[in-house]
N, C-alpha and C positions, 0 to 999 in steps of 0.2 A: 088359738095358737099361744095365747099368754099363759094359759093355764100349762100347756107343754112345757114352755120355757121356764116358766117357773119348776115344773116338776124335775126336767131335766137338771136343772142346778142343784135342786135337793139331792136328787140322785148321786149327781158328782159328789157333791159334798158328802154323800153316805159313803160312798164307795174309797173317799180319800179317808176315811175314818176304819176302813175294812179294806186296807192296800194288799192284804194276801189274796181275797176273793178276787179283786180287780185283776189282779197281776195274773193269777192263775187263769182267769175269764178270759181276758186279754191276749195273753200269750197263746193259750189255746187257739183262738180265733185267727190269731195274725199267722199262725203256722199254716192252717187250712187254707186261708185268703192267699197267703205267699205263692204255695204251690200253685192253687187255682189260676191266680193272675199270671205267674211265669208262663202255663201253659196257654192259658188264653192268647197271652203275647204273639207265642210261637204259632199258634192257629191262625190267630190274626194276620200274620205277617205272611205266613207261607202257605197256606189253606184258601182262607177267604179273601187275602189282597188279590186283586186281578192283576194280570200280566200288563207292563208299564206302556200301553199301548195304546190309540185313539180304539174307541168299541172293540175292546178286546172280546166280547162276547162273538163277535163275527168273525174270528180269527181261528183258522183249524189247520191242523196237520194230517196231512192226506198219506197213507201210507197201506199197507195189508193189515187186512181186517182180522189181525191174530191177537188183540188185546194188549198186546206189550206198546209201551208208551215210544214215544220218538221210532215209530214206526218209518220205514224209509221204501224208495222205489227206485227205478232204476232212470239214468236218464233219457233211454229210449220209451221208455213207459210215460215219463215226464213231460216228452214234447209233445205226443199226442193229446195233451190234456186243452190246448187252445180252444175257446170258446164253447168249454162245458157250461152249459145252462145253469144259471144262479151261483157262477162264481164272477166276482169282479176282476181279479186278477192272482198271480201267483208268484210265486218267489222260491229260492230253493239255494241250500246250502250242503256243499260237496263234504265229505269227510276231512276235519281237521288235520293239516300236517305241520310240522315244524318246519321254519326256515330263518336263515341266518338274515340279521339285519344291521347293517353295518351304515354308519353317519349318524352324528349329532351325539356320539358317545362310544364307548366302547362297544364292540361287535357282540348282538346278543342273537342266542337261540328261543325263536319265539313262537306262540302257535298262531298260525295262519288260517283263515276260513276262505276256502272260496266260494264267493257268493255269486250269483247272477244279478243283473242291475234291477230286476222287479223286487227284490227281498225288502228291501228297504219301506219301497212305496207300498209293500204288502202289509207290512208290520204297521206304516203309518208314523214311520222313523225318518224327521230331518236331521241331518248331522249337524252336530254343534258348532262345527268350523266347514266352510268349504261345501261339498257336492256330492252327489252321488256318483257311481259309474254310468260313463255313457255308452251308448249301444256301439260305438267305435273301440271303445274298451273292452266291452264283453261280447268278443268274438275271438275268433282262433287267430292265433298271430296280431292280434291286435296291438291297440297302443298300449302302453305300461301305465299302470294306475294303482296306489293302495290306498288303504282308507284306516287309520289308525284308530285303534281301541282306546276309550279315555283314561285307563288306568296307563295304558303303556304311552301314552303322549305325557301323562304328567311324570312318568318314571324317567323314559330313556329324553325327553325334549323338553322337561322342567316346564310345561305345562305351556310353552311358547305361541301365544296366537298368531304367528307371522310364519308358522310352519306349514302352512299351505302352499305349495308351491316349490316348494323344496324336492330334493330329490335324495333317495338313501340308495343303500345297494341293496336289493332283497337278492338271495342266492348269488351275490355275484354280480346282478344285472341292474343298471340304473333306473331307479323308480320314481315317476312324481308321486308326491303326497296331494291327495286331492280333497281330503277331508278328514273329519275326526268325528268319531261318533259319541252320542250323549252318555253320560254315567249310566242312565237307565236300562241300556242297551243290555238283553240278556235274553240267550233261549237255555241252551246247555253249557251256562255258562258264560264268560264275556271272553271275546276274542281279544288278542293282541294287536292284530292286524286283520285287514279284509283284502283279499286280491280278487278280481275277476275270475268267474268261473270258464267265461267263454267256450261254452258247448260249441260242437259244430253244428251247423243247421240241419243237418238229420243223422243222430248219434245213432251208433250201433252197441254203443255198451250196454248190456245188459247185468251189468253187475248193480245189486240194490245198495247203492251209496249215497244216494240223494235224499236230503230230507226237506220235504215240499210243504210250504207254508201257504195256505190259500186263505183270500178273504172273500168273505160270503157277500153276495148283493143284499142290499136291503130286502128283509123280508122271507130271505131262504133260510130254510132250517138246516140243521146238521144232518139229518136223515136225508132230506133230499138233495143237498149237495154229495152226500158218499153214495146215493144212490145214482145221481147222474154220471158219475166220477166212476164207479165200476161198470154202468154201461157203457160208457165210452170206451174203457180199456179192455172189457171182455169182447166188445165187438171188434176188436182189431187183435184179438189173440191170438191168432196164426201169425200175424204180421210180428207179433213181441213175442213167439216162442214159446208159449205155454198153454197151446191148445191143446194138444195130445200129452201133456205131460200128466204122470200119476198123480201130483198133486195140483190143484189148479188153485190160484189164489183169488182172493176176493178183495176187492178196495174199500174203504172209507174214509170218512173225516171223523175227526174225535177234536174236541175243544183244546185249544194250545194252554189254557189254564191245567186242564187235567193233565197233560203230559209234563208241564212244569213243575206238579207237585206228586207225580206219581210216585216217587221213591220214598218220601217224605210222609208220604200222608198214613201209610199202615204204623210206623214208628212214632207219628202224633197221636195217631188215633189209640195206640197203646197209653201212650202217657196223659191222653184225657181220660180214659178209663181208669189209672191211677189215680190222679188228680181228683177224679169226682168220688172215689172211694174216700180220699183223704178227707175232703168237704164233707160228707156224708157222715164221716166218723166224727169231726168237728163237731158237727150239729147234732148228732146224739150226744157227744160229751157237753156240751153247751148246754143242752136240754136239761141233763143230769144235774149240771152246775144250778141251773137257774131253778129247777124244781126244788131243790136241797135249799137255795136261798129263799125260793117262797114259800114252803114249808116253816121254815126257821123264822118267818115274819106272821107265821099263822095266829098269836094271841095279838098282836098288833091289828091283824086285820078284822080279828073276831072283834075288838073293840070298837073298833071304827065302824064294822057294821052295825054293832047295837047301836050307835049313837047317830045312826041315817045315813052314812056313806054309801053312795052308789057303786054299783059292780064298776062302773068305768072308773070312779074315783078310786077304788080298792086295787084296781089293775095298773092306775098310774105309776105307782112306785115301779114297779118291776118292769114296765115296760120303758121309761124313764133310763133305768139301768141299762135295759138291753141296747137303747139307743145308746148311750154313752161308751158301752162295752162294743157296740158295733164300729163306730167313729175312728175307736182306738184302736180295734183290730183293722180297719181297713188301713190305718196308715203306717202300723206295723207290717201288715202284710205285703204295701207298696214296695217299703224299705226292703223287705226281703228277698222280693219277686226281682227288684233292682238288682242285687247284689249277686243274687243266683245266677241270672241273664248275663252280667258282666263275667263272672266267673266263668260260666259255660261257654261264653263267646270263643273261647279257643279251640273248644273240640266240635261247636255246632258247625254244620257244613256250610262256606262261605255263602252259599246260594240262597241259603234260608233269609240269610239279612238283607241281601239286595242291597240295595244303593241307602240303606237306613242305617242310622250312626247309633239309635237307639229303639228298642221295642217297646218300653211303657210310654204310649201317647196316651190320647184322651179317652180311647177306648179301654184299655186297659185301666186308666183309673176309674170311668164309671163301672166297668164289671168289678172292680177291686170294693168301692164304696156300696154298690149295689147288691152285691152278693152278701158284703160282711154285714150291712144293717136289716138285709131281708132275714140272714140266718139268726142273727142276735135276737130280733123282735119276734120271727117265730118261737124260739126257744124260750124267750121271756113269757108270750103269749100262752106255749103249752105248761109252764111251770104253773101259769095262774089259774089256768082250766083246771091241772090237776089238783090244784089247793082250795079248789072255789067253794063256797056254800056249805050245806051239810055233811057233805064229804069230808071238808075239812074240819068241820066241828066232831066229828066222828073220829077222825084220826087223832086230833088233839086229846080228846078223852082216853084214845086206845093207849096213847104213848106216854110220854113224860112229860116233865115241866116243859122241854123244850126240844124241839126235833122231830122228824117222822116218826109216825106211827107205823106199825108191821104193814100195812097196805100198801103204805108210799116206798116202803125200804124193798117189798117186794117189786116195785116197778121200777126204783132205781135199778134194782139189780138187773131185770131184765135189759136194760141199755146197756146195763154193762157186757151181758151175753153178748146183745147186738154189738158193740165195739169190738169185743175179742173175736167176732166172727169175720167183721170186714178186717180187722187186722190179719187176721190169720189169710184171708184171702190174698192180702197185699204180700206178706211174707212169703206165702207158697209160690206167687207169682215170681217173686226175688231169686228166691232158692232156685227153682227151675231154672230161669235165665242164667244163673250164674253157675251152677253146673253145667249148663251147656256150654257156655264159656270156657269152664273149664276142662269140658271134654275138646272143645276145640283148639284149645292150646296144647293140646296133649298129641296131635294129630302130625304123624311125620311126615313134614312138605314133599321131602325127598332132596332137599338142599340145606348145605349151612349159610343161614345168612348172617351171622356173626364176624364182625371184621370185614366187611365188605361193602365199601363206597361205591354209587353208580352215578354215572351223569349221560345226557344224551347229546349226541355230537350228528350233523345233517349236512356232510362237504355238499356245499353250493354244487349243482349240475352244471351250470355254467363253467365253473373250473375244476369239477372232476366228474366228467362225463360217462365214465365209463366204469367196468369192475377193477380193471386193472389200476387205473389212478385213484379208485378209492383204496386198493388193498395197498398201494406204495403208502399212503397218506395212512393206515392204518398201521403198517408195520414199522415208520418212524415214529408215530406216536406211542405204541406199545414198547418198542424199544426206549424210548425217553421217558417213559413213565417206569419203566423195571429200573432204571438208575435211581429212580427215588429213594430216599432213606425209609427202611421200614416195609418198604411194599415186596410182598411176598410172590402175589401171581396180578397178570392183567388179562384180561379178554375183551372182545368187540364181538358182539351179537346183535342180530335183529331183534330181538325179544328178553325180556329178563323172565327167570323161572317163575315170577309171581306176578299177576297184574297185565301182560299184556298177551296180544291174541291177533293171529296173523294165518288165515285159514289157505291151503292149495291145495287143491285137488291132486291127486297122484293116480299112478297106474301100478296095479301089482303085479306080481310075477306072471299070473293065469291072463293078464291082460284086461281084468274087470278093474273099477275104481271102487273104493269104499263109499256107502252110502251117504256119508258125510265127510267133506273136506276135513283131513287130519290138519294139526297145527305143524306149522312150517317154520323153521328158523336157521340163519345163514350164521355159523360162528367160527371165529380163529381158531388155531391150535391152541389147547390147552385151556380152553373155556370151562369145560366139566369140571378140571381139578379146581378153578378159580371158584365156581358156584359152591363144589363139595357137592356135585351130583356124581353118585357111584358108577365106574362102568360094572356092567353085569358080564358081559362076554364080549371078546374079539379084541380090537384095542381104538384106540383113541384118534383123532385127527392128528396128522403131523406136519410139519412146515413143508415135506414132499407133496402135500396133497395140493397143486396148485394147478393152475390155468395148463391145460395140456398134457396134465398127469391123468392116468385113468379114474375116472368122475366116481368117486366114493359117496356114501352116506353111513349114516348111522341112525338107527332108530330106538324108541324107548320101548320097555318092557310092554307097555300097553297095546302099542302097536305091532309089534311082534305077536302077542299073545291074540289080539282081535282077527289081526289080517292075515299073517303067516302062521298059525298054527303053532306059534311058541319057536319054532326054529327060523330065523332069521338068517344069520350067518351066511354068506356067499350067495343070497339071491338078488335079483337085480330090481329096483324100481325104478320110475320116473317120475318128473314133475308130469302134469297133462299138457300135453301140447296145446298151445293157441293157435289162434286163426293165423298169427304170422310169427310165433314163439314154438318153432321145433326145438324138443328136449333131449337130450341123450339119456341114455340107461345108466343107471347108479349101481354100483355093487356095493352092500349092507356089509360093512366092515366091523361093525360094534354095535353092541346092545347096550344101552345106559338106564338106569333108575328111572320112576315114574316119578314125576313133577306136579304138584297140586297146583298148576297154574292160575285157576281161579278161586283159590282161597281152599281152606281146609275143609269146608262144608261140601266142597265140589271132587267129584272122583277125577283122576289123573288123566286127562285126553289123549290120544293117541298121536304122538309126534314122531317126525321124521326131521333130522338135521342134514345139512350138507355143509362143505366149507366156502368158507365166503369169498376166498377165491376163487371158487370154481362154479360160482352162480354166474350163467350166461347173461352179457348185457341187455337183454330185451327184458329177463325177468327181472334183473335188477333194477332196471328202470322203472318197473311196475311195483317192485316190493318198497323203492324209497319215497313212493307216492304215499303211502299210507304208515310208514312204520322208520322211525329214526334207527339208527345206529347206537347202541348202548356200550358205553365202556365202564366195564366193572374192574375195581381194584381192591385187591384184599390184602390189608395190612397187617404186621405183626402184634400191633395191640388192638385191645379192644377199644374201638372210637367210641368215645361220647358224643354226645349231641354237641355241645359247647365246641368239640374241638373242630367241627366241621368248617370254621370259617377259614382256619388256617390250611386245611386240607384243600378247600376250596380253591385258594388263592395258588396253593401249588398245583393244582391240577391246571389252573387257567394259565400259569405261566408256561406250564410245560407245552399246553397247545398254541400259546403265541409264539415258542421258540418254532414250532413247526410250522403254522401258517396263522398269523395273526389275523387273517379275513374272518376266521372261523369263529363261533361265538358256541358255548356250552349253556345246558339249561339242566334243571334238575337234579342239579348235586344233593344227595342225599345218601342217609344209610338204607342200604338193603332192608335191614330189620323193620324201619319204618314203613315198609311196602306190606311186609310179613303184618304188621300191627294194623296197618290201613284196611288189611283182608277183613279183619275182625272188628273193625269201627263200629259198625251198625250195632252188633252183637253186645259189645263192651259199653256203648251208650245205653244201650235196654238196659243191661244189667246195674249199671252204673244209677240211672235215673229210677228204675224201680227201688233199687234197694234205697235209695235216699227216701223215696214214698214210704218203703215199708218200713224205714227206721223212724218216718212222722208217726205212722199208724201204731209202732209196738210203744211210742212216748206217748200218743194220745190215750191209748188204749190203758198203759199204765196209770196216767194222770185222773182218768175216769173211775179206774177200780179203787184208786186209794183215795179219791175225795170220797167215794160212796162209804167205803168202809170206816173213813176216818170220822165222818158224821154217826154213821151207826153206832160206832165205838163211843163215842161222846154223848149221843141218847140212852145209849145202855150203861152209863157209867154206875148209875145207884144197883143195878142188875148184876154187875160184876163185883161191886164192893159187898153186898149181901152174899154173893156166891162164895166171895174170898173169906168172909166174917164165917161162913160156914164149913171153911174148910177145904175149899176148892185151890189146889196146887196151881200155880201161876203158869206152868207148862201146859196143863189141861185148859185154862183160858186162851194162852197164846197157840193152842192147836186148834181151840173152836173155831177164833177169828180166821187164821189161815186157812183151814178147812173149808168155811163158807166161801172166802173168795177165791179158792183155786177149784172149788165146785164150778162155780159162774165163769171161769175162766176155761175149765175142762167143756163146760156146754158150750160155749161159744167157739171153743177149736173143734169140737167134734162137728158143729155147723159148719164152719169156715172151711174145715179139711174137703169136707163133702162138696162146696160149693167149687172149691179152687180146683179139685180134679174134675168136675164138669167144666168149668171155665177154661182148664188147662188143654181141653181138646180143640177151643177158638187159638189158644197159644202157640199150637204145634208147629206152625207154620215160622214161628221164631226159633223154634227149639232145636239143636242139632245132639243126636246120642240119646236123648234122654225122652220119657213122656210122662204123661200127666201124672200119672200116680207113681211118680219116682221115689223110691223110699229115702233115699238120701236126703233130697230136699224135703220132703214130709218129714222126717225125722228132725232137723234141722230146725223147721217151723215149731214142731211140737216143742222142742227145746227152750227156743228162745222164747215163746210166748208163754211158757211154764215158769220160765225163769223171770221173764217180766212182772209176772202174775206175783210170784213168792216176793219180790222186791217189793211191789206197791202194795202189798198188805203187809208185811214186815214190820212198818213202825208202828202203824195203828193197832198191829197185834202185841207189840211189845209194849204199847200203851195200856192196854186191856190186862195184860199180866202183870203191871206195875201198879195197877188201882191201890190206893192206900182205904182200906172199909171205913176207918173213922173219917175220913177227910169226905169220902162218898156220899157216909151217910149223914152228915152234919148238915145238909141242907133241910133235910127230911125234919 
């Protein structure tokens, strides 16, 4: 150990005398370790960290075995699961909804999760304050109760520890606060409020809107639990209404951890692949640098060997330098990773971070030091191996007074080819994703989001019990908003043109129903103009389309094309009758353009719209359980994000004038919703572009170092050739040609690998394939330009060699 410490000390002193090599090697390693550590930290936080609950391996999500995360079942199916073998207990969450909360501060529109009393015990969660729901509270018409989310408790109540026992108005009804959730509670995000689910004792609800969580008994496997659940529900298929269906569902249990990271997994695995390529490229680059360094010490090593030094003693200087470079690379990589994650926090999904305030923990530090030291020592050992023994003597004899001989030059250039191949792979991946993102951005979404602000509104059922009451509120609010300076159009709708979904089955003119329930929207007059959705045929809704007038509807072009043969005007459709919701026939008076509600990568779904004032009370009561009302305001100027605060206050002030008991939420630019529709694609393109830039930089460094050393080693040769009449341009072309040949070979290999690997990327791409000519051409140009720049300086040195200076040493 003392020998190692002494050698490390000498190596550090030697590196200090040659700061250029130390900085180049340390910076190269730090770049790779920084990228790898940042990705490792994300993987550790998102994919490897278990859910924040006791014995998380025993918690499962129960749903239809269709492979989709967060699969749901119906309340009727859920109530059949009592006593299933191997299951300790169940808990359930209904579809989240917006509720108004007043008390303790200004009224707010917040997200509430209806849950049953079994959810928290199933997850093993004890409230941070207070208690769980009681059986009395979790039944129809039971006692009112609410449990606050931790963040909402801090924001709205100032983290008041005495909040339990106080009452707030939830949708206009006084509701006692019985508990506060811990900060770690999350499933599909974190709620603001939990409310009792209060299912009837024998629910007949067959709509699959219930997320069901199960805690498995000790020793029960997921497969066994899923089989028992499926057997129970299949045995009661006739009672549950799917015994004779054309599609018979099967049920399963999937790990909670798998569902919680299902969305992040493919994106993070792409980042892992990119980081692995960068780290491999760093290892190749560092190996090349350490090889050149070891060969430069060849004469010193030969002298020490002749004096009796052992192989271990000959290797110690290189390994000592490798250890020193590894330690420096680890420290630099940690700093780069921490900075990168801090900058990325703004666009990382909030649930990736969970309750963690930082991602660089002990595991990330251990990874950084372990990876950096391992890569550096392997690279140093590789350099020693290539320059050892008789081979070193032969290369010294074949070469000049210093520097590598022909054999080592060939091997170094082979490493350059490998670097160019890896860089090409990352560049091509980045170019494919960037071109795909560009294609997505060029898709016409069917509406104009510029200058449109939106916010959510949910009139409390206790204060606005029916459609007429909500319509009166809507008319007063829209009239007040139209009076605001700069406002051009206003609208009220149950769904926005993008990011919202609400399916309601319809009955077509021939009496049949579409195979899949189309999208449904209830809108105010003028909504299509507010969103810039073009009217293709017929007329828009008017103020005269009110309750008591002829029921009318407007369909989009996709609905007319798929279900009505393209000829929709004058035909009649109706909302599918429910058990206690008879619906009127509606005459189609207009056709509007298609809207890509689910983003540019998805086709526009068939959609039909109805006037908000004509929605029957029973249907409106169902609609408001699942979707809020959305107010849209189009203004004259193009609103910038920094102006949102002023607009937000104006909108809230307008609502307070109409009804001070109502809260609003989600005031934002509609352009942000459009941007969110491609957020994953933009993140993929940005991260792979960063990795590709690192790869290009590292490949350039590798090519430069090899070319520079080769030019220095052949200085005498260039001097002789210049003395014999070789023109500087010829020497310049020779060095450039050699470097670009290596790059070209690596480029060809990398493009072939990229085309093959592109098949794996196809799920991330839109409108392009793995052999996209534009992406491959951009990769070709970028790498050739990098190769040209990397070899230009050494080539200029070769062209400017002074024959007398080069030969003087002889």
